[in-house]
N, C-alpha and C positions, 0 to 999 in steps of 0.2 A: 104299350111297350116302348121304352125309351129308345131314341134313335141311336144312341151310343152304346147299344147293348153289347158290342164286341169288347168294350172296355170294362164291362161289369163282371162281377165275380161269377164263376160257373161257366160251363161250356154250353154254347147254343145247341138247341135240339132241332131236329127236322121240323117239328111242329112250329117252332118259332120262326124258322126260315120260311115255312109255308105261309104263316101269318104275315110276315114282312112282305112277301111277294104277292099276297092276295090270291093264293091258289090253294087247292086242297092238299092235305098231307101226302096222299098217294102220288100226286103229280110231283111234289118236291122230292119224294123218296125215289121215284123213277129217274128224275134228273140227276140227283146227287149220287145215285147208285149205278148210273150208266146202263140201265136196262129199260126195255119197253119204249113205246113211242111217246114223245112229248113234242108239241108244236114248237117251231123255232122261237116264236114270240114268247111263249110261256117259259121255255128253257132259258132264254136270256134274262127274264125277270127273276127266276129262281137263282141263277148263278150270281146275278148282281146282289140279290138279298144275302146269299151265303157269304159273298165277299165282304159285304158291309158288316155283317154280324161276326165275321171271323169263324165261320163254321168249318170244321174239318171232319170229314167222314171217318167213321170207325171202319178200318179196312177189313178186320176180321168179321164184323157183323155184316158188312156188305158182301163178303165172299160167301157167307153162309146163306144169304138170300138169293144171290145170283149164280153161285157156283164158280165165280171168277174172282181171283184176288189180285190179278196183275202183278204177281210176284213170282220170281224164280228162286229156287234154292240152289246153292252152290256148295259142294263139299270137296275140299282139297286137303292134301296131306299136311301142308304147313304154309299158312299165309305169310309167314315171315321169310320164306324162301323167295328170293327175287324172281325165280322162274314162275312160281305160282302167283306171286303178286302181279306179274305182268299178264298172266292168263286171266286172273280175276278182273283186272282193269279192262281187258278186252271184252269180257262178258258184260261188265257193268255198262260200258260205253254203248255196246250194241243193244242191250236191253233198254237202257234209258231212251235211246233214239226211237224205240217202238212203244214207249209208254209203260215199261215194266220196271219194278223195283227188284232188288236182289237181297237175299239173306245168305251170308257166307259163314261157313263153319269149317274149322280145322280139325283134323283127326290125328295128326302126328304119326301116320302110317299104322295106326292101331285099329284093327278091325272092329273091336267092341265099340270104340269111339265112333267109328263110321256107322255102325248099326244104330247107335243112339242118335246120331245126327240125322240120319234118314227118318227116324221116328219123329223127331222134332219137326222136320219139314212137312211130314205127312199131317201132323197135328196142326201146323200153321196153315194148312190148305193151300200150299203153293201150287202154281199151275204147271210147273215142270221142274225137273232136277237135272243139273249137270254135275257129274261126279268123277273125280280122279280116284278110282277105287284101289284099295289095298287087297281086294279079293283076287284070287288066282284060279279058282275052279268052282264047279257047280255047287259044291258043299258050302260055299261061303257067300252066296249071292241071294239068299232068301229075302233079305231086307230090300234089295233092288226089285225083286219080284213083287214084294208087298206094295211098293209104291205103284208099280205098273198095274197091279190088280185093282187099285183104287182109281185107275184112269189117269194117272200122272205120267206123262211122257218122261223118259230118261235118256240122256245123251252122255256117253262116256267121253272124257277128254284126257289126253296124254297117254292113257293106258287102255289097251284092249283086254277083253276077257273072252277067251275062246268059247266058253259055254253059253254066252249071251249073244243073241241076234239083235243087236241094237245099233243105232247110229253111233259112230265112233269117230272122233277127230284126233288125229295123231300126226306126228312128223315121220319122215322116212328114216327111222332110227338105224335100221340095218345098213342102208346105203350110206348114211352119214358116217357111221363107224367104219365101214369099209373104205370110204374115201380118205378118212383121217389116217388109217393104218397104211393104206397105199402110199400116202404122201411120205410117211416115215420110211417105208421100204424103198421108194424112189430116191430118197436121200442116201441110201446105202445101209440102212439098219436091218438087222435080222434078229436081234435079241430085243424084243419089244415087250415091255411089261404091260399088263392089262389091269387097271384099277377102276371099278371093282367087279368081282364075280359073285356067285351065289353065297348067301350067308350061312355056309356050312362050316363045321369045325375043321375038316380036313379036305384038302383039294382032291377032287377025283383024279385018278391017274390016267384016264383015257378021255378022248374027245367026246365019245358017246356018253360017258358018265357025267362029264361036265354039263353037257346040254340037257341031260335028264334032270339034273339038279336045277338048272336054270329054268326049265319048264314048270317047276313047282314054285317059282317065285315071280316077281313083277315082270310083266310083259316087256316093258322098256329095257330092263336089265338084260333079259334074254336076247332081245333083238340086237342090242349093241354088242353083246358077246358074239352072236352069230356073224355080225359084220366084221369083227376082229378076226374070227376064224376064216371067213371067206377070203379076206385079203392074204392071210398066211397061205391058204390053200392055193390061191391063184399064183402066188410067187414061189410055190413049192418049198415053203419054209416049214419044217416039222413043228408040230404042236408040242410045247413043253409045259406041263402043268405047273412047274415051278415058277412060271412067269405070270400066273393068274392069281390075283388076290382073292381070297375068300374070307368069310367071317363077318364080323360086325362092320356095318357101313358107317364108319366115322372117320374124321380127320386123323385121329390118333392111330387107328388101325391102319389107315393108308400109309402113315409115316413108318409104322413098324414093318409093313409089308414091302415098301419100296426099299427101306434099309436092308431087309433080308435079300431082296433081288440084287442089290448093289454088292452084297457080300458073296454072291455065288462065284465059283471059279471062272465061269463064263458069264460075267455079269451083264445086266441090261445096258444098252446104250441109248434106249429111248423108252418112253412111257406114254401110254394113252389112258387118259382119265375120263370116266364117263359122268362124273359129278363134280361140282365145285369143291366140295370137301376133299375129294380125291386129289384135285389139283393142288390145293394148299398143303395137304399132307405130303404129297410127293416133293413139293418145293422145300418143305421143312427137312425132309430126309436128305435131299441133295446138299442143303446148306450144312447140316450136321456132319455130312461126310466130307465136307470141304470141296465139293464138286460144283461146277457151274453149268448153267443151261444157256446156250445149247452146246458149248464147247465139249463138255464131258457127256451130257445126257440131253437128248432132245425131248420135247414135251408138246403134246397136243391135248386140249381139254374140251369138255362140253360146256354149253351155256356161256356164250360170250357176254361180257359186261364191260363197263367203262374202266373198271380197275385192271382188267386184263390188258387193255391198251396202254396203260401207263406204267405197267411193271417194267423191270429191267432184267432181261429183255422183254419187250412186248410179246404177249403169248399168242400163239396160233390157236384159235378156238373155233368150235362149231357154234354157229349162231342159230338159235331156234326162233321161229316167228311167234313169240309168245302172245303178243296182242292179237295177231291173226288167229291163233289157236282158240283163244277165248271168244273172239267175235264170231268165228265160224261156228263154234259150238252153240253159242246163243242164237244165231240165225237159224240153225237147223232145228233147235228146240222150239223156238218161237213159231216156226212154220207149222210144226206139229200141234202146238198149243192152240194156234189160231185156226185150226180146222183141217190142216193137211194130214195125210197119212204118213207115218214115219217111213222113211226110205230104207232104213236098216242097212245103211251103207257105211263103209269105212272111207272117211274123207282124209286123204293123206296130203299133208303140206310139205313143201320142200324146205330143208334147212340149207345153211350156207357155211362153207369152210372159210373163215377169215384168216388169211395167211399173214403172219407177222414174222417175228425174228427168233422164235424158240425152237426152230428146226434147222439143223445143219448136218453135215456128214458126220459119221461116228469118228472118234479119235483113231489114229492109225493103229494103236494097240488094241482097239475094240474088236 
């Protein structure tokens, strides 16, 4: 066999690596597959031969023989969303540090896409799955159960699912929302719009009805709504369904709803937005109405970013520990993959309210 085999056409085989190292094929397979015992001296010879020949193991074949792929699957709503991009980076950094690769799939909040993505990861024989699920009740989680039935540990990130007893990594959504609205109330605001609520066509007219609708949708949305209501209750401010946006969760819809709230006889003097698209929609509505922030309407949003700091005015925002969310989810999953029992705990991380210049007292006529 020529010494420059790595430059020759074709892909080196385990048999060729074994021949180069002067060992049996089984010894080369154990070394390159990462299983079974191989003496340090033989291991060094096999690895040197593999490097010389340019050998690269077939990860799927190795996982079929050893049961370990050293790969984690990650399912998020939208990798293009800066929040999820930060979470995925945290997952990848923590996984790489422990010798694991990651496969990332986006679902765009579509449950059918999520089910298909889970099946892909099962077929890829990943060692564990981290998922930001669009499921909200036990009728929608069969795909997660299918992964667990195959011995694949699952960790939920960003969203909890009440019907599943799994390790879950989230932030303090309810407390974060309460603090934001309390900040607006402390500045003197009582007419505070909430963007956004449940995706229903008509706003429920009672607090109980609103929370019932929220419980049938994403956990994060419901927790943030509860935080908003908590702050109103603590300040003895009556709940007004006219101040809660419902319907499609888009920037355009947020613009429409904030415009509507601004046209009420007793209009809003502040708005709390729970997503980035809600913030941009609210700002568009203020601009179209010829109003300024914070002179006419104060604003606080979720998901701090560099653009929020350079806006005019700089926006007061809730900062989520996105990298830590991902890294913690990966650490919890890898502990289970590497032999630990799942703790089945909710791991709650703290967010932080970044105070800037978008909050001021309401106008005298407000």
